[in-house]
C-alpha positions in Angstrom: -14.6 -96.1 -29.9 -11.7 -97.4 -31.9 -11.7 -95.0 -34.8 -10.3 -97.5 -37.4 -13.7 -99.2 -37.4 -15.2 -96.5 -39.5 -12.9 -97.4 -42.4 -13.0 -101.1 -42.0 -16.5 -101.7 -43.1 -16.0 -99.9 -46.5 -12.9 -101.9 -47.2 -14.7 -105.2 -46.4 -17.7 -104.4 -48.6 -15.5 -103.2 -51.4 -13.5 -106.4 -51.2 -16.7 -108.4 -51.5 -17.9 -106.4 -54.5 -14.6 -106.8 -56.3 -14.4 -110.5 -55.7 -18.0 -111.3 -56.6 -19.2 -108.5 -58.8 -22.4 -108.5 -56.7 -23.6 -105.0 -56.1 -27.0 -105.9 -54.7 -25.5 -106.1 -51.2 -25.3 -102.3 -51.3 -29.1 -102.1 -51.4 -29.6 -104.4 -48.4 -31.2 -102.7 -45.5 -29.1 -103.0 -42.3 -30.1 -101.6 -38.9 -27.9 -99.4 -36.8 -26.7 -101.2 -33.6 -29.5 -103.8 -34.2 -32.1 -101.2 -33.3 -35.5 -102.1 -34.7 -36.7 -99.6 -37.3 -33.3 -98.0 -38.0 -32.4 -99.9 -41.1 -31.1 -98.1 -44.1 -29.3 -99.4 -47.3 -25.7 -100.6 -46.7 -24.4 -98.0 -49.1 -25.7 -95.3 -46.8 -23.9 -96.9 -43.9 -20.7 -96.7 -45.8 -21.3 -93.0 -46.6 -22.0 -92.2 -43.0 -18.9 -94.0 -41.8 -16.7 -91.8 -44.0 -18.6 -88.7 -42.8 -17.9 -89.8 -39.3 -14.2 -89.5 -39.9 -14.4 -86.3 -41.9 -16.3 -84.6 -39.0 -13.5 -85.6 -36.6 -10.2 -84.3 -38.0 -7.4 -82.8 -36.0 -5.2 -79.7 -36.5 -3.0 -81.6 -39.0 -6.0 -82.7 -41.1 -5.6 -86.3 -39.7 -8.3 -88.3 -38.1 -8.7 -87.9 -34.4 -7.7 -91.1 -32.6 -10.6 -91.2 -30.2 -10.0 -93.8 -27.5 -7.6 -95.7 -29.7 -7.0 -96.7 -33.3 -6.6 -100.3 -34.6 -3.9 -100.8 -32.0 -5.8 -100.7 -28.8 -2.6 -100.4 -26.7 -1.9 -97.0 -28.3 -4.1 -94.7 -26.2 -3.3 -91.0 -26.3 -6.4 -89.5 -24.8 -6.8 -91.4 -21.5 -4.9 -90.4 -18.4 -5.4 -92.5 -15.2 -5.7 -90.6 -12.0 -5.4 -93.8 -10.0 -2.1 -95.8 -9.8 -2.5 -99.1 -11.6 -5.7 -98.2 -13.3 -6.0 -99.7 -16.8 -6.4 -97.2 -19.6 -9.2 -99.4 -20.8 -11.3 -98.2 -17.9 -10.0 -94.6 -17.6 -12.2 -91.9 -19.0 -11.2 -90.0 -22.1 -9.8 -86.5 -21.5 -11.4 -84.1 -23.9 -10.0 -80.9 -25.4 -6.8 -82.5 -26.9 -6.0 -83.3 -30.5 -4.6 -86.8 -30.6 -4.4 -87.9 -34.3 -3.6 -91.2 -36.0 -1.5 -91.3 -39.1 -2.5 -94.9 -39.7 -6.2 -94.2 -39.6 -5.5 -91.4 -42.1 -4.1 -94.0 -44.5 -7.0 -96.3 -43.8 -9.4 -93.5 -44.5 -7.7 -92.7 -47.9 -8.1 -96.3 -48.9 -11.7 -96.5 -47.8 -12.6 -93.2 -49.5 -11.1 -94.3 -52.8 -12.9 -97.7 -52.5 -16.2 -95.9 -51.9 -15.5 -93.6 -54.9 -15.1 -96.8 -57.0 -18.4 -98.2 -55.7 -20.1 -94.9 -56.4 -18.9 -95.0 -60.0 -20.2 -98.5 -60.4 -23.6 -97.2 -59.3 -23.2 -94.2 -61.7 -23.3 -91.8 -58.8 -20.7 -89.4 -60.4 -21.1 -86.6 -57.9 -20.6 -89.0 -54.9 -17.5 -90.5 -56.6 -15.9 -87.2 -57.2 -16.6 -86.0 -53.7 -15.0 -89.1 -52.1 -12.0 -88.9 -54.4 -11.4 -85.3 -53.4 -11.6 -86.1 -49.7 -9.2 -89.1 -50.3 -6.6 -86.9 -52.0 -6.9 -84.1 -49.4 -6.3 -86.6 -46.5 -3.5 -88.3 -48.5 -1.8 -85.0 -48.7 -2.1 -84.5 -44.9 -0.7 -88.0 -44.3 2.3 -87.3 -46.5 2.9 -83.8 -45.2 2.5 -84.5 -41.5 3.0 -88.3 -41.3 6.1 -88.9 -43.3 9.4 -87.9 -41.7 11.7 -88.8 -44.7 12.4 -92.3 -43.6 9.3 -93.6 -41.7 5.7 -92.8 -41.2 5.1 -91.3 -37.8 2.7 -93.2 -35.7 0.5 -90.4 -34.4 0.2 -87.1 -32.6 -0.7 -87.3 -28.9 -3.2 -85.3 -26.8 -0.7 -82.4 -26.6 0.2 -82.4 -30.3 3.6 -84.1 -29.8 4.8 -86.6 -32.5 4.6 -90.2 -31.5 7.1 -92.4 -33.4 10.5 -91.8 -35.0 13.1 -93.9 -36.8 14.4 -94.9 -33.4 11.0 -95.6 -31.8 9.1 -98.9 -32.1 5.9 -96.9 -32.5 6.8 -95.8 -36.0 5.2 -97.6 -38.9 7.3 -98.5 -42.0 4.4 -98.2 -44.4 0.9 -96.7 -44.6 -2.0 -97.6 -47.0 -1.8 -94.8 -49.5 -2.5 -96.4 -52.9 -1.2 -94.3 -55.8 0.8 -91.9 -53.6 3.8 -93.9 -52.6 7.2 -92.6 -53.7 9.9 -95.3 -54.0 11.1 -94.9 -50.4 7.6 -95.1 -49.0 6.7 -98.0 -51.2 9.8 -100.1 -50.4 8.2 -102.3 -47.8 4.8 -102.7 -49.5 3.9 -105.8 -51.4 2.4 -105.9 -54.9 -1.4 -105.8 -55.4 -3.4 -108.8 -56.2 -6.1 -108.7 -58.9 -9.4 -110.2 -59.7 -11.8 -109.6 -62.7 -13.6 -106.9 -60.6 -10.6 -104.9 -59.4 -7.3 -104.9 -57.5 -6.5 -104.9 -53.8 -3.4 -104.4 -51.8 -1.5 -107.5 -50.7 
């Protein structure tokens, strides 16, 4: 599974709510994997997607990368035993701790978005819990992802850093709203706003 997917849904729904002001979508019953009889409110799907990430954190407090993150060419858990075998078909090797800095940033954004949604629904305890997890993960991203000039890309199966100022695998910015110091924010664009909230450009 590409682990960025667990954060994508929350950001999409949050964007819809901000643009339209329509919260009724959160109560729509949606099945899991189109399985009959499995439908629960969309809000519960969003909650479970964040829990999925929180239950799969690595030694640096960053999300485990799984098979890959949003970049399906970055695979840090699959090792082919057959010359020429595609990593897309090779099995995951378990027992490692490959982590994605970028998914960490996506999770922070998604958790904060879900906290805002919870506040709209007057679910104060939910909102507080999501905000706490967002800040905790943001701290891990800054501590273990930022090298002083660039965000590292990831940690591989063996715990080695992937990405440096000299490596194309580095990422110049990471989605950490509210936590960007001037050097980290230099390459980020301004937010856009609607009557229902703001979103990153």
